[in-house]
C-alpha positions as CSV (number, residue, x, y, z in Angstrom):
1,M,7.9,-3.4,-10.1
2,F,9.2,-0.7,-10.8
3,N,6.5,1.9,-11.8
4,L,8.2,5.5,-12.1
5,F,9.0,-33.8,15.6
6,A,7.4,-34.1,12.6
7,P,7.5,-37.5,11.2
8,M,9.8,-37.7,7.9
9,L,7.3,-36.4,5.3
10,T,8.1,-36.3,1.8
11,R,6.3,-34.3,-0.8
12,R,5.5,-37.7,-2.7
13,A,3.1,-38.6,1.2
14,L,2.3,-35.1,1.5
15,L,0.3,-35.4,-1.7
16,A,-1.1,-38.9,-0.5
17,S,-2.1,-37.7,2.8
18,S,-3.1,-35.2,4.6
19,A,-1.6,-35.3,8.0
20,T,-1.9,-33.2,11.4
21,G,0.3,-31.0,13.0
22,A,3.0,-31.2,14.5
23,T,3.2,-31.4,17.9
24,S,5.8,-29.1,19.9
25,L,7.8,-29.1,23.3
26,M,6.9,-28.4,26.3
27,V,9.9,-27.2,27.6
28,P,10.2,-23.5,29.5
29,F,11.1,-20.6,28.2
30,S,15.7,-20.4,29.6
31,P,17.9,-17.9,28.2
32,A,20.6,-20.4,29.9
33,V,20.9,-23.4,26.9
34,S,23.9,-22.0,25.7
35,A,26.2,-22.5,28.5
36,A,28.2,-24.5,26.6
37,A,27.2,-22.6,22.6
38,T,28.7,-21.2,19.9
39,I,29.8,-17.4,20.4
40,R,28.8,-15.8,17.1
41,H,30.4,-11.6,17.6
42,I,28.6,-9.4,15.1
43,S,29.1,-5.8,14.5
44,L,26.8,-3.6,12.7
45,R,27.2,0.2,11.7
46,A,24.1,1.8,10.9
47,A,24.8,5.2,8.4
48,P,23.2,7.1,5.6
49,G,24.8,6.3,2.4
50,R,23.5,5.5,-1.4
51,M,22.1,2.6,-2.4
52,R,20.8,1.5,-6.1
53,L,17.8,-0.2,-5.8
54,A,17.2,0.8,-9.8
55,P,18.3,-0.3,-12.4
56,R,20.4,1.9,-15.1
57,P,19.2,5.0,-16.2
58,F,17.8,5.7,-12.4
59,G,21.0,6.5,-10.1
60,E,21.9,5.8,-6.4
61,T,19.0,6.3,-4.1
62,A,20.0,8.6,0.1
63,A,19.2,5.2,2.2
64,W,19.9,4.5,5.4
65,H,22.0,1.3,5.9
66,Y,23.8,-1.7,8.4
67,N,27.3,-2.0,6.9
68,G,26.9,0.0,3.7
69,T,24.5,-2.6,1.8
70,V,20.5,-2.7,1.8
71,P,19.3,-5.1,3.5
72,G,21.8,-6.0,5.9
73,P,24.2,-8.4,5.9
74,E,22.7,-12.2,6.6
75,I,23.2,-13.1,10.1
76,R,23.3,-17.3,10.2
77,L,23.6,-18.9,13.3
78,R,23.0,-22.6,14.3
79,H,20.1,-23.0,17.1
80,G,21.6,-23.0,20.8
81,D,24.5,-20.8,19.3
82,R,24.5,-17.0,21.5
83,L,24.4,-14.3,19.2
84,R,26.7,-10.6,20.6
85,V,25.9,-8.1,17.6
86,A,28.5,-4.6,19.0
87,V,26.0,-2.1,17.2
88,E,27.2,1.6,16.8
89,N,24.9,4.5,15.8
90,A,26.5,6.2,12.6
91,L,23.2,8.4,12.5
92,A,22.7,11.2,14.0
93,E,18.9,11.0,16.1
94,A,18.8,7.8,18.3
95,T,18.3,4.5,17.0
96,T,17.8,0.5,18.1
97,I,17.4,-2.4,17.3
98,H,14.6,-5.3,18.1
99,W,15.0,-9.0,17.0
100,H,11.8,-9.6,15.2
101,G,10.4,-13.0,16.1
102,V,13.3,-14.1,18.5
103,R,12.2,-14.7,22.5
104,V,14.8,-12.4,23.7
105,P,14.9,-11.6,27.0
106,H,13.3,-8.7,27.9
107,A,16.6,-6.6,28.1
108,M,17.3,-7.7,24.4
109,D,13.9,-6.9,22.8
110,G,15.3,-3.0,21.6
111,V,12.5,-1.3,22.1
112,P,13.1,2.3,22.9
113,H,11.9,3.7,26.5
114,L,10.4,0.1,27.3
115,T,13.6,-2.3,27.3
116,Q,16.1,0.0,26.9
117,K,17.6,3.8,26.6
118,P,17.5,4.3,22.4
119,I,21.5,4.8,21.0
120,G,22.1,8.4,20.4
121,A,24.1,9.0,17.2
122,G,27.4,8.2,18.4
123,E,26.5,5.7,20.6
124,R,27.0,2.1,20.8
125,F,25.1,-1.0,22.1
126,V,25.8,-5.4,22.6
127,Y,22.9,-6.9,22.2
128,E,23.4,-10.3,23.7
129,F,20.9,-13.2,23.2
130,D,20.5,-17.0,22.8
131,A,19.1,-18.8,19.6
132,I,16.6,-21.2,21.7
133,D,14.4,-22.2,18.1
134,A,15.7,-22.0,14.6
135,G,13.7,-20.4,12.0
136,T,13.5,-17.5,9.8
137,Y,13.3,-14.3,11.3
138,W,14.8,-10.3,11.2
139,Y,16.0,-7.7,12.4
140,H,15.4,-4.0,12.2
141,P,14.4,-0.7,14.8
142,H,12.0,0.2,16.9
143,Q,12.9,4.2,16.9
144,R,10.9,5.8,14.7
145,S,10.7,2.6,13.1
146,F,7.8,4.4,9.9
147,E,10.7,7.1,9.3
148,Q,14.0,4.6,10.1
149,V,12.8,1.0,8.7
150,G,11.3,2.9,5.0
151,R,14.9,4.1,4.6
152,G,16.3,1.2,4.7
153,L,17.4,-0.2,7.7
154,Y,16.7,-3.7,8.7
155,G,18.1,-7.4,7.7
156,P,18.0,-10.8,8.0
157,L,18.7,-13.3,11.1
158,I,18.2,-17.2,9.9
159,I,19.0,-20.0,13.3
160,E,19.6,-22.8,11.2
161,E,18.7,-26.1,12.2
162,P,20.8,-28.5,14.0
163,E,19.9,-30.7,11.0
164,P,19.1,-28.9,8.7
165,L,16.2,-30.1,5.6
166,R,18.4,-31.5,2.8
167,V,18.2,-28.8,-0.8
168,D,20.0,-28.3,-3.6
169,R,20.1,-24.5,-2.2
170,D,19.0,-22.2,0.5
171,V,17.5,-18.6,-0.5
172,T,16.2,-15.8,1.3
173,W,14.5,-12.8,-0.5
174,M,13.9,-9.8,1.6
175,L,11.4,-7.9,0.3
176,G,11.5,-4.2,-0.1
177,D,9.1,-0.7,-0.7
178,W,10.1,2.3,-1.6
179,R,8.5,5.3,-2.6
180,L,10.6,6.7,-5.2
181,T,9.9,9.7,-7.7
182,K,11.2,9.4,-11.0
183,A,14.9,10.3,-10.4
184,G,14.7,7.9,-7.9
185,E,14.8,9.4,-4.7
186,L,13.4,8.7,-1.5
187,R,10.5,10.6,-1.1
188,E,10.8,13.1,1.5
189,D,6.9,12.5,3.5
190,F,7.1,9.3,6.0
191,G,4.5,9.9,8.3
192,N,2.3,11.8,6.9
193,G,-1.3,12.3,8.2
194,H,-3.1,10.5,4.6
195,D,-0.9,7.1,5.2
196,I,-1.4,7.5,9.2
197,H,-5.2,6.4,9.0
198,H,-5.6,4.7,5.5
199,N,-3.2,2.1,4.3
200,G,0.2,2.8,6.0
201,R,3.6,4.0,3.2
202,V,2.6,1.8,0.5
203,G,5.6,2.6,-2.4
204,N,5.9,2.3,-5.6
205,T,8.7,0.4,-5.8
206,V,9.9,-3.2,-4.7
207,T,13.0,-5.2,-3.7
208,I,14.4,-8.2,-3.8
209,N,17.5,-7.7,-1.2
210,G,17.6,-4.4,-1.8
211,R,17.3,-4.1,-5.4
212,V,14.3,-4.2,-8.4
213,P,14.8,-8.1,-9.9
214,D,15.3,-9.1,-13.2
215,G,16.0,-12.8,-13.2
216,F,16.0,-15.4,-10.7
217,A,18.7,-18.5,-12.6
218,V,17.5,-21.7,-11.5
219,R,17.6,-25.3,-12.9
220,Q,15.2,-27.9,-14.2
221,G,14.8,-30.2,-11.1
222,E,16.4,-28.4,-8.4
223,R,15.0,-28.3,-5.2
224,I,14.9,-24.6,-3.5
225,R,14.3,-23.7,0.5
226,L,12.6,-20.3,0.1
227,R,13.1,-18.1,3.4
228,L,10.9,-14.9,2.4
229,I,10.5,-11.7,4.8
230,N,8.2,-9.1,3.5
231,A,10.0,-5.8,4.9
232,A,8.1,-3.2,4.0
233,N,6.2,-0.8,5.9
234,A,2.9,-1.3,4.6
235,R,2.9,-3.4,1.8
236,I,1.1,-6.6,1.6
237,F,2.1,-9.4,-0.6
238,S,1.0,-12.8,-2.3
239,L,2.4,-14.6,-4.3
240,D,2.1,-16.4,-7.2
241,F,4.6,-18.9,-8.1
242,A,3.0,-19.5,-11.6
243,G,2.4,-23.2,-12.1
244,H,5.0,-24.5,-9.3
245,E,3.8,-26.0,-6.6
246,P,5.5,-24.1,-3.1
247,I,5.3,-25.6,-0.2
248,V,4.6,-24.0,2.9
249,I,6.8,-25.9,6.0
250,A,8.0,-22.5,8.3
251,L,5.1,-19.4,9.0
252,D,7.2,-16.2,11.6
253,G,10.3,-18.6,11.8
254,Q,7.9,-22.0,13.5
255,P,7.6,-25.2,11.1
256,V,3.9,-26.1,10.0
257,T,2.8,-29.0,8.4
258,P,3.9,-29.3,5.0
259,H,0.8,-27.7,3.1
260,A,0.3,-26.0,-0.1
261,P,-1.2,-22.3,0.2
262,D,-4.8,-21.7,-0.1
263,K,-5.3,-20.9,-4.0
264,G,-2.0,-21.5,-4.6
265,L,-0.8,-18.1,-3.1
266,V,2.0,-16.6,-1.1
267,V,0.8,-14.0,1.1
268,L,2.6,-12.0,3.8
269,G,1.8,-9.5,6.0
270,P,4.3,-7.2,7.1
271,A,6.9,-8.5,9.4
272,M,6.0,-11.6,8.2
273,R,7.7,-14.5,6.9
274,V,7.3,-17.7,5.3
275,D,9.8,-20.5,4.6
276,L,9.0,-22.5,1.4
277,I,9.9,-25.6,-0.6
278,I,10.1,-24.9,-4.3
279,D,10.5,-27.7,-7.4
280,M,12.1,-26.1,-9.9
281,T,10.0,-28.0,-12.8
282,G,10.4,-26.4,-15.7
283,K,12.8,-26.9,-18.9
284,G,15.4,-25.9,-19.6
285,G,16.1,-22.5,-20.9
286,S,11.8,-21.5,-19.7
287,R,10.8,-17.8,-18.0
288,A,8.3,-18.7,-15.2
289,S,6.7,-15.0,-13.8
290,V,6.3,-14.6,-10.0
291,T,3.3,-11.6,-9.8
292,D,1.9,-10.1,-6.9
293,R,-1.4,-10.3,-6.6
294,F,-2.6,-9.5,-3.2
295,Y,-3.7,-5.1,-4.1
296,E,-6.8,-6.4,-7.4
297,G,-6.2,-4.3,-10.5
298,L,-2.1,-3.9,-9.4
299,E,-1.0,-7.3,-9.8
300,Y,2.9,-6.6,-11.2
301,K,6.3,-9.2,-12.1
302,L,8.3,-8.9,-8.9
303,V,11.0,-11.6,-11.0
304,D,11.0,-13.7,-12.9
305,I,12.5,-16.9,-12.7
306,V,15.1,-18.4,-15.5
307,Y,16.1,-21.4,-16.3
308,D,19.3,-22.6,-17.5
309,A,20.0,-24.9,-20.3
310,T,21.2,-27.5,-18.9
311,P,19.1,-29.2,-16.2
312,L,20.1,-30.5,-12.7
313,R,18.0,-33.2,-13.0
314,E,15.6,-35.1,-14.9
315,R,12.5,-34.8,-11.7
316,P,12.8,-33.2,-8.7
317,P,14.1,-34.8,-5.3
318,D,12.0,-37.3,-2.7
319,W,13.7,-35.7,0.3
320,P,11.9,-35.2,3.8
321,L,9.7,-31.5,4.1
322,A,8.9,-31.7,7.7
323,L,11.1,-29.2,10.0
324,P,11.1,-30.6,13.5
325,A,9.3,-28.5,16.5
326,N,10.9,-25.4,18.7
327,P,10.7,-26.1,22.5
328,L,7.7,-23.4,22.6
329,P,5.4,-23.8,25.4
330,E,2.0,-25.6,23.8
331,P,-0.9,-23.5,25.7
332,D,-3.5,-25.8,27.8
333,L,-6.7,-23.8,26.7
334,K,-8.9,-25.2,29.5
335,T,-6.9,-23.2,32.0
336,S,-6.7,-20.2,29.6
337,S,-7.4,-16.5,30.6
338,R,-9.4,-14.7,27.7
339,H,-8.9,-11.4,27.2
340,Q,-10.7,-9.3,24.5
341,V,-8.7,-6.9,22.8
342,V,-11.2,-4.1,19.8
343,F,-9.1,-3.0,16.9
344,T,-11.2,0.8,15.7
345,G,-9.5,3.9,14.4
346,G,-8.8,4.8,10.7
347,M,-10.3,6.3,7.8
348,M,-13.4,4.4,7.3
349,G,-13.4,2.7,10.7
350,E,-16.4,4.5,12.6
351,M,-18.4,3.6,10.6
352,V,-17.4,-0.1,10.5
353,A,-16.7,-0.2,14.4
354,Q,-20.4,0.9,14.9
355,D,-22.2,-1.9,12.1
356,M,-19.4,-4.4,13.9
357,G,-20.5,-2.8,17.8
358,E,-24.7,-2.8,16.4
359,S,-24.0,-6.4,15.7
360,M,-22.7,-7.3,18.5
361,G,-24.7,-5.7,20.7
362,P,-24.6,-3.1,23.1
363,D,-21.6,-4.5,25.6
364,A,-19.3,-4.5,23.6
365,P,-16.2,-4.4,24.4
366,G,-13.6,-2.1,23.8
367,G,-15.3,1.4,23.4
368,M,-17.6,0.6,20.9
369,M,-19.8,2.8,19.2
370,T,-23.2,2.2,18.6
371,D,-25.4,5.0,16.9
372,T,-24.2,8.4,15.3
373,N,-23.5,11.3,17.8
374,S,-20.8,9.1,19.1
375,M,-19.4,7.8,15.4
376,M,-19.3,11.3,14.6
377,S,-17.9,12.9,18.0
378,G,-15.6,10.0,18.2
379,M,-14.5,10.5,14.6
380,M,-13.7,14.4,15.8
381,R,-11.8,13.4,18.3
382,M,-9.9,11.2,16.9
383,M,-8.9,14.2,13.8
384,N,-8.4,16.4,16.6
385,S,-5.9,15.3,19.0
386,G,-3.6,13.4,15.9
387,A,-4.5,9.9,17.1
388,A,-5.9,7.9,14.5
389,W,-5.7,4.2,16.0
390,F,-6.4,2.7,19.0
391,I,-6.5,-1.1,21.1
392,N,-9.2,-0.8,23.4
393,G,-9.6,2.2,23.1
394,V,-7.1,4.0,23.6
395,A,-4.3,5.0,21.4
396,A,-0.5,4.7,22.3
397,D,1.5,7.9,22.2
398,E,5.0,6.3,21.4
399,A,5.9,10.9,21.4
400,S,5.1,10.8,25.4
401,H,7.2,6.8,25.9
402,D,4.5,6.7,28.4
403,M,4.7,2.6,28.7
404,R,2.8,1.9,31.4
405,P,1.3,-1.9,31.0
406,A,-2.3,-1.7,29.7
407,L,-2.5,-6.0,30.5
408,T,-1.0,-8.0,33.1
409,L,-0.7,-12.0,32.3
410,A,-0.2,-14.3,35.0
411,K,3.1,-16.1,34.0
412,D,3.6,-19.7,32.6
413,K,-0.4,-19.3,32.3
414,T,-1.9,-19.6,28.7
415,H,-3.7,-16.6,27.5
416,V,-5.5,-16.0,24.8
417,F,-6.5,-13.0,23.0
418,A,-9.2,-13.1,20.8
419,M,-8.7,-9.8,19.3
420,T,-11.6,-8.1,16.6
421,N,-10.7,-5.8,13.5
422,A,-13.6,-3.0,14.0
423,T,-11.3,-1.3,10.9
424,A,-11.6,-0.5,7.8
425,W,-8.1,-1.6,6.8
426,Y,-5.9,-4.5,7.1
427,H,-2.9,-5.2,9.9
428,P,-0.4,-7.3,11.0
429,I,-0.6,-7.4,14.5
430,H,2.6,-8.4,16.2
431,L,3.5,-9.6,19.6
432,H,7.3,-9.6,21.4
433,G,8.8,-11.7,23.2
434,H,7.2,-14.7,22.1
435,S,4.9,-16.9,19.1
436,F,1.6,-17.6,19.6
437,R,-0.6,-20.3,18.0
438,V,-3.5,-19.0,15.3
439,I,-6.6,-20.9,17.0
440,S,-9.4,-19.8,15.0
441,R,-11.1,-17.0,12.1
442,N,-14.0,-16.2,12.7
443,G,-14.7,-18.5,15.2
444,Q,-14.2,-21.3,12.7
445,P,-10.8,-23.0,14.1
446,T,-7.3,-22.6,11.3
447,R,-6.4,-26.2,9.8
448,H,-2.9,-26.0,11.0
449,R,-3.6,-23.9,14.2
450,E,0.2,-22.5,12.8
451,W,1.7,-20.5,15.2
452,Q,3.3,-16.7,14.3
453,D,4.7,-13.9,16.3
454,T,2.8,-11.9,13.5
455,V,-0.9,-12.3,12.3
456,L,-2.6,-10.9,9.5
457,I,-6.2,-10.1,10.5
458,S,-9.0,-8.7,7.4
459,P,-11.0,-5.9,8.1
460,R,-13.3,-6.6,10.0
461,E,-12.3,-10.0,10.8
462,K,-11.6,-11.9,14.1
463,V,-9.0,-13.8,15.2
464,E,-7.7,-15.6,18.4
465,I,-4.1,-16.4,19.1
466,A,-3.1,-18.7,22.1
467,F,0.1,-18.9,23.7
468,V,2.4,-19.2,27.4
469,A,3.8,-16.1,29.2
470,D,6.8,-18.0,29.6
471,N,9.0,-14.9,29.1
472,P,8.5,-12.2,32.3
473,G,8.3,-8.2,31.6
474,D,6.5,-5.9,29.6
475,W,6.7,-6.2,26.2
476,M,5.3,-4.5,22.9
477,F,1.4,-5.9,21.5
478,H,1.3,-3.7,17.9
479,C,0.1,-3.1,14.4
480,H,3.1,-3.9,12.1
481,V,2.2,-0.9,9.1
482,L,4.8,1.0,11.0
483,E,2.5,4.3,10.4
484,H,0.2,2.6,12.2
485,Q,2.0,2.1,15.3
486,A,2.6,5.6,14.7
487,G,-0.9,6.2,15.1
488,G,-1.7,4.8,18.1
489,M,-1.8,0.9,17.4
490,M,0.2,-0.3,20.4
491,A,-0.1,-1.2,23.6
492,V,1.8,-3.0,26.4
493,F,1.6,-6.0,28.1
494,R,3.6,-7.4,31.2
495,V,3.9,-11.0,32.0
496,A,4.8,-11.7,36.1
């Protein structure tokens, strides 16, 4: 868009059966897995610069970058390796790096004033952790992330399986979204009130790996593992691969029973990742468009799949599709503790909360409002205080650095978060330090009980997640529409 342990499942077996989800190993969280592991040394320098995002005749765009590129360099290591990253801050303000989706020790999570002191201008910091889970992850700041991510500070982090799936190519697409002027410059309206109270900073220019894409070259018969990462502040993608049949093999880095996406559309909320297997079944010399269809009436072509004239092979291979499970502790729902979480706020949110509160009755959790006077006074309080979004009736204030935990979870015990989106907007809810199983939506069990670290919740939807709180410390829990986080939709939970 530019508008200025799974079985050795093959594709044949997949199409002939409805295999159930792969089970996970019950292994406790431990940062000591790499006693004899390879140590990967990486240096990252955050700095301002100019990047060519849009095609000519547009010029370069002022952006922020790691090591001179947007996105930052792809960090790729093997499962079990130890990663050591020396970060230099050449910005004029403080920053941090959060390793999104990676189960790191608390001190390495990159949340300012919670897990570390921010890295000041001209300062350095070293992050070090073990790659205990294979998968597709990414890195980005957690300091003023609504602006720093929006200016281009992000990059992919790929942890390879000990024995990666057999494919012809392993490709990463990092999807970015930019709000540009007609001159191709970034609009300097980060964190404005409209974006905070509505659906966040949705831009007008979408990039793949930092460029407005033209074509993606493939060959007939080729099998590609495509790792999709949504690095946008707020844009949700729903990708139609135009006659191709993508198979989902991992969500948020965690293996899932290989399956075709619902209605053939690959949906990614902000911060989410999807690993696909795509067999290139088109004819030599043909083209097919990948189209984003999430926003009704605003569909656009993301990129063309462009076939070389010479096929690689006559038909796609029938190689295994299933990935081995990561060592995540399996939740025990019979012994779990249950926690109600209600999200409210945003424009039109008071009306939605009132409707849902009435349907749930007077004992609705989280301060759901059930009369008109409460609705209007609540809206006025929200507008006057500057807060826009609430978790169980509380809006966080990042600027105050008040990071007291709202909830304490017993360590090594199973916990269920029953989450209700009582707002008019979508929210990708991210849990730090842990992955969770998505066990139900609107009271119905999920088909794949997928492991994720960021779950997209639709307006008025109710979602239940379950996880073992095995990683001690104070952890963030927030909406990854970064303007919603800035407007109050975040909290801290303690594992002890």
